[in-house]
N, C-alpha and C positions, 0 to 999 in steps of 0.2 A: 441462518442469515442468507437471504437471497443472493445469488451470484451477481446480480446487477448492482448491488451495493458495493461489493468488492471491486468489481470492474469499474464502477464509478469513481473509486479512489485512485485508480491507476493513472489517469491523466495528470493529477497533481504531482505524482512521482515522475512521470515522463516529462512534464513541462518545465523542469528545472526549478520547481518550487522548493523553497528552503523550509517549508512548513515542517514542524515537528511531527514525527510519526504518531505520537500519542494524540496530538490535535486532530490529525487526519482520521485516526481510529475512532475518536469520540464523535467527530463530525459525521462519520459514516454510520454511527449507531452502535458501535462495539462498546462493551463495558470495560475493556482493558486493552492495552497494547499487545499483550500475549495472545488474546483471542483473535485480534486482527491479524497478527503475524501467522497464526495457525491457518486461518481461513485464506489468507493471501497466498501462503505457501502451497496449500492444497489446490488453489485455483491456477496459479501461475508457475508453480514449480520452483519458486525462489522467494526468499523473505523480502519484505518491502525494502529493506536497506540494500540487499544484494541487487534487487531489481533497479533501484535508483542508481547504484554505482555502475551497473552494466549499461544503462541508458546514457549516463554521463560520458562513459568511454566512447560511445558511438557518435557523440556529437562533435 
């Protein structure tokens, strides 16, 4: 999966979106939440859930 697809999903997590992570994963073209989590972790060093919590704390 190209990194631009993974990076493209991060604004939805940063922007306070309450979208379900599975919905974001499918919208980004991943076949499962697990594959999205692995790719996101490899790219950002955190799972999507942890990333979302971290951003929420900073706001």
